[in-house]
Rosetta silent file (secondary structure, phi, psi, omega in degrees, C-alpha in Angstrom):
SEQUENCE: XXXXXXXXXXXXXXXXXXXXXXXXXXXXXXXXXXXXXXXXXXXXXXXXXXXXXXXXXXXXXXXXXXXXXXXXXXXXXXXXXXXXXXXXXXXXXXXXXXXXXXXXXXXXXXXXXXXXXXXXXXXXXXXXXXXXXXXXXXXXXXXXXXXXXXXXXXXXXXXXXXXXXXXXXXXXXXXXXXXXXXXXXXXXXXXXXXXXXXXXXXXXXXXXXXXXXXXXXXXXXXXXXXXXXXXXXXXXXXXXXXXXXXXXXXXXXXXXXXXXXXXXXXXXXXXXXXXXXXXXXXXXXXXXXXXXXXXXXXXXXXXXXXXXXXXXXXXXXXXXXXXXXXXXXXXXXXXX
SCORE:     score description
SCORE:     0.000 S_00000001
   1 L     0.000  146.436 -177.478   46.020   -4.117   -0.967 S_00000001
   2 E  -104.775  134.348  176.064   46.326   -3.095    2.644 S_00000001
   3 E  -105.300  135.698 -178.017   43.584   -3.614    5.194 S_00000001
   4 E  -109.451  128.927  178.239   43.494   -1.333    8.209 S_00000001
   5 E  -110.765  131.002  172.779   42.303   -2.521   11.588 S_00000001
   6 E   -95.612  120.903 -178.519   41.467   -0.125   14.385 S_00000001
   7 E  -140.969  121.889 -178.939   42.300   -1.754   17.684 S_00000001
   8 L    54.123   42.099  175.679   42.594    0.077   20.994 S_00000001
   9 L    62.968   28.546  173.582   42.502    3.401   19.132 S_00000001
  10 E  -138.203  158.021 -179.947   45.489    2.652   16.958 S_00000001
  11 E   -91.267  133.782  173.320   45.849    1.440   13.396 S_00000001
  12 E  -121.678  131.397 -176.764   47.213   -2.016   12.721 S_00000001
  13 E   -96.844  127.333  176.293   47.984   -2.961    9.121 S_00000001
  14 E  -110.368  121.205 -175.103   47.091   -6.399    7.874 S_00000001
  15 E  -105.401  134.667  165.451   48.744   -7.273    4.561 S_00000001
  16 L   -85.572 -177.175  179.492   47.676   -9.783    1.998 S_00000001
  17 L   -54.168  130.352 -168.543   50.341  -11.021   -0.425 S_00000001
  18 L   -59.343  -36.859 -176.189   52.091   -7.856   -1.566 S_00000001
  19 L   -64.004  -21.374 -178.705   51.889   -8.509   -5.276 S_00000001
  20 H   -62.267  -25.235  178.899   48.059   -8.495   -5.064 S_00000001
  21 H   -60.326  -38.242  178.367   48.162   -4.696   -4.729 S_00000001
  22 H   -70.217  -41.590  178.380   49.321   -4.478   -8.354 S_00000001
  23 H   -57.653  -48.491 -178.655   46.685   -6.992   -9.479 S_00000001
  24 H   -64.429  -39.278 -179.555   43.925   -4.954   -7.818 S_00000001
  25 H   -60.018  -49.061 -178.639   45.312   -1.706   -9.213 S_00000001
  26 H   -65.017  -41.591  177.189   45.245   -2.946  -12.804 S_00000001
  27 H   -57.062  -47.779 -177.853   41.778   -4.459  -12.325 S_00000001
  28 H   -64.643  -37.474  178.824   40.422   -1.182  -10.986 S_00000001
  29 H   -66.216  -35.763  177.997   41.985    0.802  -13.811 S_00000001
  30 H   -70.687  -46.043 -178.943   40.357   -1.492  -16.373 S_00000001
  31 H   -62.029  -40.008 -178.414   36.949   -1.430  -14.663 S_00000001
  32 H   -75.533  -13.027 -179.631   37.035    2.378  -14.367 S_00000001
  33 L    91.211    0.047  177.575   37.960    2.751  -18.051 S_00000001
  34 L   -68.104  -32.974  173.334   41.337    4.336  -17.397 S_00000001
  35 L  -110.120  124.982  177.122   42.964    1.343  -19.098 S_00000001
  36 L  -113.655  164.937 -179.687   41.400    0.226  -22.383 S_00000001
  37 L   -56.630  128.683 -178.503   42.196   -2.718  -24.623 S_00000001
  38 L    96.485  -16.504  179.217   45.522   -2.073  -26.317 S_00000001
  39 L   -69.769  139.751  175.438   46.697    0.455  -23.738 S_00000001
  40 E   -78.295  139.525  176.323   50.200   -0.020  -22.416 S_00000001
  41 L  -101.866  166.473 -178.608   50.474   -0.453  -18.647 S_00000001
  42 L   -57.003  156.322  179.874   53.409    0.708  -16.488 S_00000001
  43 L   -73.213  165.791  177.637   56.665   -1.199  -16.672 S_00000001
  44 H   -59.443  -39.436  179.428   57.793   -3.702  -14.084 S_00000001
  45 H   -66.345  -38.305  177.670   60.292   -1.170  -12.761 S_00000001
  46 H   -63.284  -43.398  177.560   57.584    1.488  -12.457 S_00000001
  47 H   -63.522  -39.262 -179.584   55.397   -0.909  -10.458 S_00000001
  48 H   -59.731  -44.251 -179.223   58.390   -1.824   -8.270 S_00000001
  49 H   -71.686  -44.737 -175.403   58.959    1.842   -7.364 S_00000001
  50 H   -63.692  -41.411 -174.262   55.296    2.762   -7.027 S_00000001
  51 H  -101.474   -3.813  175.535   54.349   -0.124   -4.741 S_00000001
  52 L    63.190   39.229  179.955   57.688   -0.541   -2.963 S_00000001
  53 L  -125.569  171.750 -176.342   57.979   -4.257   -3.586 S_00000001
  54 L   -74.263  160.887  177.673   60.572   -6.551   -5.142 S_00000001
  55 H   -62.473  -35.676  179.412   60.828   -7.272   -8.866 S_00000001
  56 H   -63.387  -38.298  177.518   59.959  -10.897   -8.192 S_00000001
  57 H   -67.149  -38.620  177.113   56.699   -9.791   -6.535 S_00000001
  58 H   -59.157  -45.318 -177.448   55.949   -7.509   -9.495 S_00000001
  59 H   -70.444  -26.486  172.123   56.360  -10.402  -11.912 S_00000001
  60 H   -61.689  -42.926  179.021   54.068  -12.574   -9.788 S_00000001
  61 H   -64.534  -46.661 -178.404   51.372   -9.915  -10.306 S_00000001
  62 H   -64.349  -38.095  178.047   52.038   -9.641  -14.032 S_00000001
  63 H   -64.259  -40.074  178.345   51.996  -13.420  -14.405 S_00000001
  64 H   -63.983  -44.829  179.534   48.606  -13.623  -12.649 S_00000001
  65 H   -62.896  -38.065  177.318   47.164  -10.907  -14.890 S_00000001
  66 H   -66.676  -42.861 -178.010   48.559  -12.694  -17.969 S_00000001
  67 H   -63.431  -26.602  178.471   47.169  -16.063  -16.857 S_00000001
  68 L   -90.477   -0.037  176.915   43.715  -14.494  -16.604 S_00000001
  69 L    78.430   11.549 -178.239   44.028  -13.007  -20.064 S_00000001
  70 L   -80.418  -30.898  178.923   43.819   -9.403  -18.882 S_00000001
  71 E  -132.675  160.600  173.255   47.255   -8.414  -20.183 S_00000001
  72 E  -133.832  162.323  178.999   49.732   -9.599  -22.788 S_00000001
  73 E  -117.964  140.965  176.962   53.450   -8.933  -23.291 S_00000001
  74 E  -129.768  128.369 -178.161   55.164   -7.927  -26.495 S_00000001
  75 L   -53.980  138.319  177.589   58.963   -7.894  -26.851 S_00000001
  76 L    70.137   -4.741  178.096   60.542   -4.433  -26.826 S_00000001
  77 L  -111.936  -46.587 -178.810   57.151   -2.858  -26.070 S_00000001
  78 E   115.441 -153.550 -175.468   56.111   -4.233  -22.703 S_00000001
  79 E   -98.586  142.827  177.686   52.752   -5.147  -21.251 S_00000001
  80 E  -140.149  161.637 -178.240   49.411   -3.997  -22.627 S_00000001
  81 E   -75.077  125.952 -178.756   45.720   -4.564  -21.833 S_00000001
  82 L  -106.870  -18.843 -177.849   44.338   -7.556  -23.756 S_00000001
  83 L  -153.089  149.450  175.041   40.857   -7.847  -22.233 S_00000001
  84 L  -108.867   16.443 -178.469   38.378   -5.762  -20.233 S_00000001
  85 L   -89.096   72.740  177.881   36.573   -8.812  -18.827 S_00000001
  86 L   -81.602  121.275 -175.490   37.465   -8.322  -15.171 S_00000001
  87 L   -76.199  -26.746 -178.846   35.607  -10.914  -13.137 S_00000001
  88 L   -73.870  116.521 -177.892   35.875   -9.083   -9.824 S_00000001
  89 L  -112.368  -17.431 -174.649   32.749   -6.962   -9.556 S_00000001
  90 E  -109.647  142.306  168.578   32.486   -6.428   -5.829 S_00000001
  91 E  -128.777  118.063 -167.697   34.519   -4.332   -3.424 S_00000001
  92 E  -116.776  133.649  171.201   33.420   -4.962    0.143 S_00000001
  93 E  -103.906  124.952  170.839   34.049   -3.091    3.389 S_00000001
  94 E  -101.469  110.602  178.159   33.698   -5.086    6.608 S_00000001
  95 E  -108.136   91.675 -175.295   33.237   -2.593    9.452 S_00000001
  96 E   -93.718  162.932 -177.660   33.279   -4.804   12.551 S_00000001
  97 L   -83.554  -30.276  179.881   32.967   -3.748   16.176 S_00000001
  98 L  -162.583  164.401  178.035   36.013   -5.578   17.563 S_00000001
  99 L  -100.104  109.285  176.402   38.683   -8.154   16.841 S_00000001
 100 L  -135.871  171.364  177.414   37.928  -11.421   18.663 S_00000001
 101 H   -60.839  -34.673 -177.819   38.246  -15.106   17.864 S_00000001
 102 H   -72.213  -38.354  176.609   34.531  -15.173   17.075 S_00000001
 103 H   -69.656  -31.012  175.635   34.742  -12.249   14.648 S_00000001
 104 H   -65.477  -36.546  176.589   37.751  -13.948   13.081 S_00000001
 105 H   -62.732  -41.294  177.562   35.553  -17.014   12.509 S_00000001
 106 H   -61.527  -48.229 -177.335   33.004  -14.812   10.724 S_00000001
 107 H   -61.151  -46.851 -177.659   35.739  -13.230    8.606 S_00000001
 108 H   -63.443  -41.801  178.792   37.398  -16.520    7.658 S_00000001
 109 H   -67.284  -38.381  177.746   34.083  -18.115    6.665 S_00000001
 110 H   -62.018  -47.927 -177.208   33.120  -14.999    4.698 S_00000001
 111 H   -65.511  -37.740  178.403   36.412  -14.947    2.793 S_00000001
 112 H   -65.413  -37.087 -178.206   36.209  -18.662    2.012 S_00000001
 113 H   -77.693  -39.494 -177.044   32.690  -18.244    0.660 S_00000001
 114 H   -75.319  -29.176  177.161   33.228  -15.026   -1.297 S_00000001
 115 H    57.737 -135.007 -178.342   36.444  -16.359   -2.862 S_00000001
 116 H   -89.554    9.477 -176.660   37.829  -14.292   -5.718 S_00000001
 117 H   -78.668   -4.990 -176.226   34.498  -12.593   -6.382 S_00000001
 118 E  -152.957  151.477  166.052   35.379   -9.558   -4.267 S_00000001
 119 E   -94.465  129.580 -171.875   38.127   -7.323   -2.971 S_00000001
 120 E  -125.676  129.987  170.270   37.622   -7.086    0.798 S_00000001
 121 E  -114.971  144.995  178.089   38.861   -4.579    3.382 S_00000001
 122 E  -127.690  134.977  176.469   38.207   -4.972    7.103 S_00000001
 123 E  -135.851  160.462 -178.588   38.284   -2.282    9.806 S_00000001
 124 E  -127.454  132.832  178.704   37.248   -2.186   13.471 S_00000001
 125 L   -93.553   -9.431  174.911   35.583    0.709   15.301 S_00000001
 126 L    54.583   37.674  177.576   36.227   -0.802   18.765 S_00000001
 127 L    61.412   23.946  176.744   32.772    0.368   19.986 S_00000001
 128 L  -103.255  111.649 -174.591   33.751    3.989   19.418 S_00000001
 129 H   -63.369  -39.061 -179.795   30.860    5.749   17.691 S_00000001
 130 H   -62.694  -39.377  177.780   32.978    8.634   16.430 S_00000001
 131 H   -66.847  -42.964  178.099   35.378    6.154   14.826 S_00000001
 132 H   -55.773  -49.314 -177.209   32.462    4.210   13.320 S_00000001
 133 H   -68.717  -39.683  179.157   31.011    7.328   11.717 S_00000001
 134 H   -63.049  -45.838  179.668   34.396    8.644   10.547 S_00000001
 135 H   -63.620  -42.103 -177.254   35.329    5.344    8.909 S_00000001
 136 H   -68.765  -41.926  177.523   31.951    4.968    7.238 S_00000001
 137 H   -63.706  -41.381 -179.048   31.922    8.510    5.882 S_00000001
 138 H   -67.446  -27.177 -178.646   35.476    8.138    4.611 S_00000001
 139 H   -89.661  -12.922 -174.289   34.619    4.866    2.873 S_00000001
 140 L   -56.795  129.393  178.545   31.378    6.108    1.314 S_00000001
 141 L    87.576   -6.946 -177.092   31.371    5.668   -2.440 S_00000001
 142 L   -99.740   -6.350 -176.836   34.513    3.523   -2.479 S_00000001
 143 L  -132.441  157.124  174.965   32.806    0.147   -2.087 S_00000001
 144 L   -87.287  -30.778  179.633   29.919   -1.729   -3.658 S_00000001
 145 E  -135.543  144.584 -178.996   28.862   -3.364   -0.367 S_00000001
 146 E  -126.867  111.260  176.508   29.212   -2.329    3.270 S_00000001
 147 E   -98.860  117.049 -169.159   28.872   -4.987    5.980 S_00000001
 148 E  -119.553  138.756  171.309   28.419   -3.170    9.272 S_00000001
 149 L  -119.151   83.753 -178.360   28.384   -4.231   12.936 S_00000001
 150 L   -75.941  -12.969 -179.598   27.211   -1.089   14.744 S_00000001
 151 L    65.388 -130.136 -174.215   26.489   -2.971   17.977 S_00000001
 152 L   -87.909    6.418  178.714   24.464   -0.897   20.436 S_00000001
 153 L   -63.249  133.630  175.946   24.686    2.347   18.440 S_00000001
 154 L  -120.008  166.244  178.727   21.228    3.869   17.923 S_00000001
 155 L    66.670   33.682 -178.334   20.044    6.763   15.805 S_00000001
 156 L  -103.367   11.775 -177.449   22.335    5.881   12.906 S_00000001
 157 H   -57.949  -38.619 -177.291   19.620    5.922   10.246 S_00000001
 158 H   -62.347  -47.991 -178.024   20.907    9.200    8.813 S_00000001
 159 H   -70.564  -32.200  177.820   24.467    8.060    8.211 S_00000001
 160 H   -69.025  -40.913 -178.421   23.285    4.704    6.827 S_00000001
 161 H   -66.667  -20.813 -179.635   20.867    6.321    4.373 S_00000001
 162 L   -85.236   -7.986 -177.588   23.734    8.456    3.036 S_00000001
 163 L   -73.066  129.003  178.258   25.839    5.412    2.125 S_00000001
 164 L   -94.016   91.513 -177.178   26.208    4.931   -1.618 S_00000001
 165 L   155.503 -177.636 -176.671   26.189    1.168   -1.909 S_00000001
 166 E   -86.540  111.284 -178.561   24.640   -2.036   -0.607 S_00000001
 167 E   -93.338  129.701  176.878   24.367   -1.872    3.211 S_00000001
 168 E  -127.823  128.537  179.527   24.227   -5.143    5.170 S_00000001
 169 E   -98.213  142.769 -173.363   23.880   -5.234    8.962 S_00000001
 170 E  -133.451  147.222  170.635   25.491   -8.032   10.957 S_00000001
 171 E    64.268  -94.218 -175.328   25.371   -9.673   14.385 S_00000001
 172 L  -117.832  124.198 -179.663   24.188   -7.025   16.876 S_00000001
 173 L  -159.427  168.313 -179.728   22.385   -3.886   15.761 S_00000001
 174 L   -60.941  120.992 -177.202   19.356   -1.712   16.512 S_00000001
 175 H   -62.456  -20.308  178.850   16.263   -3.867   15.915 S_00000001
 176 H   -65.518  -17.827 -178.670   14.454   -0.811   14.519 S_00000001
 177 H   -86.617   -7.118 -179.840   16.605   -1.153   11.400 S_00000001
 178 E   -62.368  133.488  179.907   15.275   -4.627   10.568 S_00000001
 179 L    92.101  -15.205  177.687   13.557   -4.642    7.202 S_00000001
 180 L   -92.995  -27.691  178.536   15.256   -1.482    6.013 S_00000001
 181 E  -136.475  152.726  171.980   18.542   -3.174    5.176 S_00000001
 182 E   -61.029  146.112 -175.777   19.567   -6.751    4.519 S_00000001
 183 E  -156.762  153.529  167.140   20.810   -8.310    7.721 S_00000001
 184 E  -137.814  118.044 -172.622   21.969  -11.451    9.462 S_00000001
 185 E  -151.055 -179.741  176.800   21.959  -11.184   13.215 S_00000001
 186 L  -104.187  139.326  169.886   21.212  -12.581   16.603 S_00000001
 187 L   -99.539   92.287 -167.913   17.986  -11.981   18.513 S_00000001
 188 H   -62.663  -35.599  177.780   19.627  -12.048   21.924 S_00000001
 189 H   -68.923  -54.035 -177.003   16.419  -12.106   23.966 S_00000001
 190 H   -65.628  -40.386  179.598   14.634  -14.767   21.932 S_00000001
 191 H   -61.254  -44.943 -179.879   17.791  -16.835   21.405 S_00000001
 192 H   -64.475  -45.655 -179.478   18.537  -16.929   25.139 S_00000001
 193 H   -60.036  -49.442 -176.430   14.952  -17.765   26.054 S_00000001
 194 H   -69.003  -39.566 -179.400   14.617  -20.562   23.503 S_00000001
 195 H   -64.408  -44.444  177.337   18.042  -22.047   24.151 S_00000001
 196 H   -62.966  -35.336  179.875   17.447  -22.252   27.897 S_00000001
 197 H   -63.314  -33.460  179.089   14.042  -23.811   27.229 S_00000001
 198 H   -69.385  -20.948  179.974   15.706  -26.666   25.339 S_00000001
 199 L  -107.014   20.218 -174.276   17.754  -27.438   28.447 S_00000001
 200 H   -57.204  -40.811 -178.415   14.936  -27.120   30.991 S_00000001
 201 H   -59.556  -37.199  178.315   15.194  -30.716   32.177 S_00000001
 202 H   -76.885  -29.672 -173.505   18.861  -30.169   33.124 S_00000001
 203 H   -85.019  -18.263 -174.800   18.232  -26.707   34.561 S_00000001
 204 L   -55.777  -27.144 -175.662   15.293  -27.669   36.836 S_00000001
 205 L   -74.457   -8.724 -180.000   17.644  -28.628   39.699 S_00000001
 206 L   -96.710  158.316 -178.154   18.761  -24.993   40.115 S_00000001
 207 L  -109.371  -41.950  179.402   16.927  -22.274   42.038 S_00000001
 208 E  -114.593  138.935  173.935   18.553  -18.998   40.994 S_00000001
 209 E  -115.843  118.560 -170.896   19.744  -18.070   37.504 S_00000001
 210 E  -117.382  121.226  173.677   22.332  -15.298   37.597 S_00000001
 211 E   -91.172  121.479  174.695   23.613  -13.409   34.570 S_00000001
 212 E   -98.384  107.642 -176.854   27.119  -12.019   35.138 S_00000001
 213 L  -156.569  120.617 -178.643   27.465   -9.165   32.669 S_00000001
 214 L  -126.875  -22.828 -175.979   28.983   -5.747   33.158 S_00000001
 215 L   -66.096  132.764 -179.256   30.522   -4.658   29.860 S_00000001
 216 L   -65.230  -21.568 -178.645   28.552   -1.883   28.181 S_00000001
 217 L   -76.236  -19.384 -176.575   29.188   -3.479   24.800 S_00000001
 218 L   -76.219  144.496 -178.295   27.242   -6.624   25.726 S_00000001
 219 L   -67.682  126.025  177.087   23.556   -6.858   24.699 S_00000001
 220 L   -71.709  -16.951 -178.473   21.150   -6.113   27.528 S_00000001
 221 H   -64.119  -20.952  178.993   18.484   -8.182   25.744 S_00000001
 222 H   -57.848  -44.117 -177.075   20.093  -11.341   27.091 S_00000001
 223 H   -67.226  -32.188  176.495   18.774  -10.630   30.567 S_00000001
 224 H   -60.828  -40.747  177.219   15.280  -10.046   29.167 S_00000001
 225 H   -65.357  -39.628  177.996   15.387  -13.579   27.766 S_00000001
 226 H   -65.230  -42.352  179.238   16.576  -14.979   31.095 S_00000001
 227 H   -61.322  -42.262  177.751   13.803  -13.136   32.948 S_00000001
 228 H   -60.031  -47.203 -179.072   11.148  -14.584   30.613 S_00000001
 229 H   -61.802  -44.516 -178.851   12.508  -18.081   31.095 S_00000001
 230 H   -65.993  -42.047 -179.428   12.666  -17.702   34.871 S_00000001
 231 H   -62.008  -40.475 -177.539    9.183  -16.201   35.130 S_00000001
 232 H   -76.412  -23.103 -172.103    7.608  -19.042   33.158 S_00000001
 233 H  -118.915    7.654  171.710    9.468  -21.816   34.972 S_00000001
 234 L    80.802   25.183  175.655    9.619  -20.655   38.586 S_00000001
 235 L   -98.476  156.397  168.027   13.272  -19.619   38.903 S_00000001
 236 E   -86.310  142.705  178.870   14.652  -16.507   40.573 S_00000001
 237 E  -120.915  145.462  178.863   16.659  -14.287   38.202 S_00000001
 238 E  -143.172  149.551  172.691   19.479  -11.882   38.993 S_00000001
 239 E  -122.484  120.735 -179.547   21.831   -9.614   37.037 S_00000001
 240 E  -128.991  148.884 -178.481   25.209   -8.888   38.635 S_00000001
 241 L   -78.630  -21.053 -175.867   28.271   -7.105   37.208 S_00000001
 242 L  -162.340  153.266  174.516   30.813   -9.503   38.696 S_00000001
 243 L   -76.142  -17.733  179.189   31.185  -12.643   40.769 S_00000001
 244 L   -62.244  121.194  179.887   33.556  -10.664   42.987 S_00000001
 245 L    83.477   -2.818 -179.585   31.795  -10.065   46.291 S_00000001
 246 L   -88.127  136.803 -179.778   28.766  -12.096   45.267 S_00000001
 247 L   -82.709  108.483 -179.498   27.549  -14.776   47.687 S_00000001
 248 L   -84.113  131.666  179.494   27.482  -18.038   45.772 S_00000001
 249 L  -118.975  153.619  171.812   24.936  -20.571   46.988 S_00000001
 250 L   -62.890  137.973 -177.973   24.355  -24.203   46.155 S_00000001
 251 L    94.922    5.168  176.066   21.647  -24.354   43.518 S_00000001
 252 E   -88.088  139.236  171.392   22.868  -21.272   41.622 S_00000001
 253 E  -116.003  119.480 -178.317   23.162  -21.366   37.826 S_00000001
 254 E  -101.341  138.569  175.326   25.504  -18.731   36.405 S_00000001
 255 E  -126.472  130.925 -178.406   25.405  -17.487   32.834 S_00000001
 256 E  -150.849  140.736  171.834   28.122  -15.176   31.500 S_00000001
 257 L   -90.056   -5.319 -170.516   29.513  -13.889   28.187 S_00000001
 258 L  -104.019  113.966 -175.192   32.707  -12.739   29.868 S_00000001
 259 H   -62.138  -33.811  178.961   35.549  -15.262   29.967 S_00000001
 260 H   -62.473  -42.094  179.235   37.326  -13.425   32.785 S_00000001
 261 H   -68.651  -33.909  176.585   34.240  -13.789   34.988 S_00000001
 262 H   -60.796  -45.789  179.818   33.972  -17.451   34.008 S_00000001
 263 H   -64.915  -43.241  179.701   37.524  -18.072   35.234 S_00000001
 264 H   -63.510  -38.256  177.971   36.940  -16.113   38.458 S_00000001
 265 H   -62.847  -45.057 -179.314   33.755  -18.087   39.106 S_00000001
 266 H   -67.145  -37.374  176.634   35.567  -21.400   38.705 S_00000001
 267 H   -63.507  -44.894 -176.993   38.433  -20.256   40.942 S_00000001
 268 H   -66.737  -43.322 -178.869   36.044  -19.110   43.644 S_00000001
 269 H   -70.412  -30.527  175.394   33.897  -22.259   43.584 S_00000001
 270 H   -63.879  -42.181  177.350   37.018  -24.463   43.656 S_00000001
 271 H   -63.698  -26.873  179.608   38.096  -22.697   46.848 S_00000001
 272 L   -90.913    5.570 -178.576   34.616  -23.425   48.247 S_00000001
 273 L    57.676   37.740  178.185   34.936  -27.125   47.319 S_00000001
 274 L  -104.332  144.224 -176.608   31.924  -26.804   45.011 S_00000001
 275 L  -112.943  129.209  179.089   31.572  -28.877   41.853 S_00000001
 276 E   -68.868  143.367 -176.781   30.025  -27.570   38.661 S_00000001
 277 L    87.445  -12.008  177.940   27.061  -29.575   37.447 S_00000001
 278 L  -122.695  -64.562 -178.386   26.334  -30.683   41.000 S_00000001
 279 L   -81.653  -32.863  179.070   26.563  -27.840   43.524 S_00000001
 280 E  -149.227  166.505  178.887   26.196  -25.067   40.983 S_00000001
 281 E  -123.789  159.506  178.098   25.831  -24.685   37.245 S_00000001
 282 E  -148.451  135.891  174.783   27.499  -22.517   34.627 S_00000001
 283 E  -127.901  130.863  178.691   26.722  -21.626   31.023 S_00000001
 284 E  -110.304  139.887  172.068   29.074  -19.499   28.942 S_00000001
 285 E   -74.998  149.520  171.720   28.130  -17.558   25.837 S_00000001
 286 L    69.801   99.150 -175.669   30.101  -18.194   22.624 S_00000001
 287 L   -74.939  147.753  170.258   31.460  -21.696   22.229 S_00000001
 288 L  -154.837  172.951 -173.694   35.109  -22.501   21.528 S_00000001
 289 H   -65.318  -30.241 -179.807   37.429  -25.489   21.830 S_00000001
 290 H   -64.205  -39.436 -177.580   38.747  -24.427   25.251 S_00000001
 291 H   -70.622  -16.731  176.043   35.255  -24.598   26.771 S_00000001
 292 H   -68.039  -27.459 -174.531   34.942  -28.169   25.546 S_00000001
 293 H  -116.042  -20.368 -177.883   37.635  -29.238   28.032 S_00000001
 294 H   -59.912  128.357  178.154   37.682  -26.511   30.730 S_00000001
 295 H    53.551   33.389  179.359   36.532  -27.915   34.083 S_00000001
 296 H    83.902   -0.136  179.125   35.471  -31.109   32.348 S_00000001
 297 L   123.799  112.391  178.654   33.310  -29.253   29.825 S_00000001
 298 L   -96.878  126.371  175.288   31.540  -25.886   30.038 S_00000001
 299 E   -65.620  145.233 -176.406   28.013  -25.713   28.640 S_00000001
 300 E  -133.233  152.498  172.566   27.618  -22.940   26.093 S_00000001
 301 E  -120.204  110.541 -167.350   24.936  -20.823   24.511 S_00000001
 302 E  -147.140  145.214  170.289   26.287  -19.825   21.128 S_00000001
 303 E   -85.374  169.255  179.463   25.401  -18.747   17.639 S_00000001
 304 L   -95.138   96.450 -174.379   27.065  -20.275   14.580 S_00000001
 305 H   -68.070  -36.189  179.076   29.656  -17.640   13.639 S_00000001
 306 H   -64.758  -40.823  177.426   30.953  -19.515   10.589 S_00000001
 307 H   -62.464  -38.487  177.842   27.413  -19.771    9.210 S_00000001
 308 H   -59.666  -43.125  178.904   26.996  -16.027    9.755 S_00000001
 309 H   -61.850  -43.357  179.537   30.087  -15.400    7.645 S_00000001
 310 H   -66.102  -38.616  178.861   28.825  -17.608    4.830 S_00000001
 311 H   -65.648  -40.342  177.592   25.399  -15.968    4.944 S_00000001
 312 H   -60.385  -40.009  177.558   26.959  -12.505    4.733 S_00000001
 313 H   -62.584  -39.454  177.476   28.820  -13.571    1.594 S_00000001
 314 H   -64.426  -36.958  179.289   25.524  -14.703    0.108 S_00000001
 315 H   -69.871  -28.705  174.815   23.911  -11.351    0.909 S_00000001
 316 H   -64.592  -41.425 -177.310   26.738   -9.554   -0.911 S_00000001
 317 H   -75.052  -31.431 -177.993   25.966  -11.544   -4.034 S_00000001
 318 L  -104.718  110.911 -172.664   22.172  -11.190   -3.721 S_00000001
 319 L   -82.686   -6.285  178.613   21.154   -7.526   -3.733 S_00000001
 320 L   -73.459  162.907 -173.796   17.503   -8.139   -2.793 S_00000001
 321 L   -79.222  125.184  178.761   16.360   -7.435    0.766 S_00000001
 322 L  -135.423  141.009  172.606   16.762  -10.321    3.217 S_00000001
 323 E  -119.963  113.912 -173.568   16.438  -10.564    7.002 S_00000001
 324 E  -117.086  126.645  174.156   18.201  -13.662    8.352 S_00000001
 325 E   -91.399  117.030  179.857   18.129  -14.868   11.954 S_00000001
 326 L   -75.079  131.982 -174.753   21.388  -16.681   12.678 S_00000001
 327 L   -68.580  149.893 -179.462   20.706  -19.882   14.655 S_00000001
 328 E  -133.979  144.214  179.646   21.701  -20.228   18.292 S_00000001
 329 E  -144.739  157.693  173.551   21.817  -23.347   20.441 S_00000001
 330 E   -96.120  121.425  175.607   22.556  -24.569   23.948 S_00000001
 331 E  -101.013  114.967 -174.425   25.357  -27.148   24.051 S_00000001
 332 L   -89.682  125.609  175.536   25.039  -29.173   27.237 S_00000001
 333 L  -131.045 -168.479 -173.043   28.214  -30.364   28.948 S_00000001
 334 L   -56.189  -29.373 -169.460   29.251  -31.349   32.450 S_00000001
 335 L   -69.936   -8.969  170.590   28.835  -27.853   33.945 S_00000001
 336 L  -127.217    0.000    0.000   25.029  -28.116   34.158 S_00000001
């Protein structure tokens, strides 16, 4: 089966092992009732032509179907359906907002957890609402579960209510939808506030806390959490779109989700002979291995993306309504 990714307004095809397309085809035909026990299925040559793959790949598919007891072979007759007990019951659409390392972590954890219990397609709307709606309408009725990351899109209740299947919301979405659909997400305001509170003893030495955030796709709720923290603890708070042109002072603590701004901040402070964790502080959203070593260790405020993926797989299997807050923590390193 082919998965289509939308990236920068173009389609990119991600292929699983080619022979799996035949496996899925036969499974779907059995589940739909088009193939019944005793029915002959197409020949190996027919599958080779139809799916455009090699004979060896065709026989890999037929061998898998035989090993699962779904088909049998009879000399001079060919292959026929031997069982209608197809274990795959779920077909899942992952409609994510963008392709990043963090979304890849969600996907990999989801696939590991769901295993062979589902056929999964993944697409990306790249924060384009028209693409999001077009993809969702086109997929309606073709899947049993729809895992959606609408991001900052609002007013989507109508298109969601029209979806024929199990809708699950993930990561960042309109809070007004909580309780109407199963979900696992981040509460960006509360997560930021609570995470900073756990590091108050380290943060007390700073005077200003500055959020560097300009991308429209980023959650504005983060700054609300920073403002709450600053108001309660006597810090000044600022929101700036870029470190470029900003006057950096000793005693500033910078927080940013944007890696480009993180690099520019470190370049600029190096030129000023300022040391992170002493003259200024920095916290980056979304942890990764690079931040463990960059500049001696960058402190991070991050959710557990792998856990989110595993939780989403659980919500696919459990059709009852669940609202799950994915945990977030502050990891303290040299930079504060």
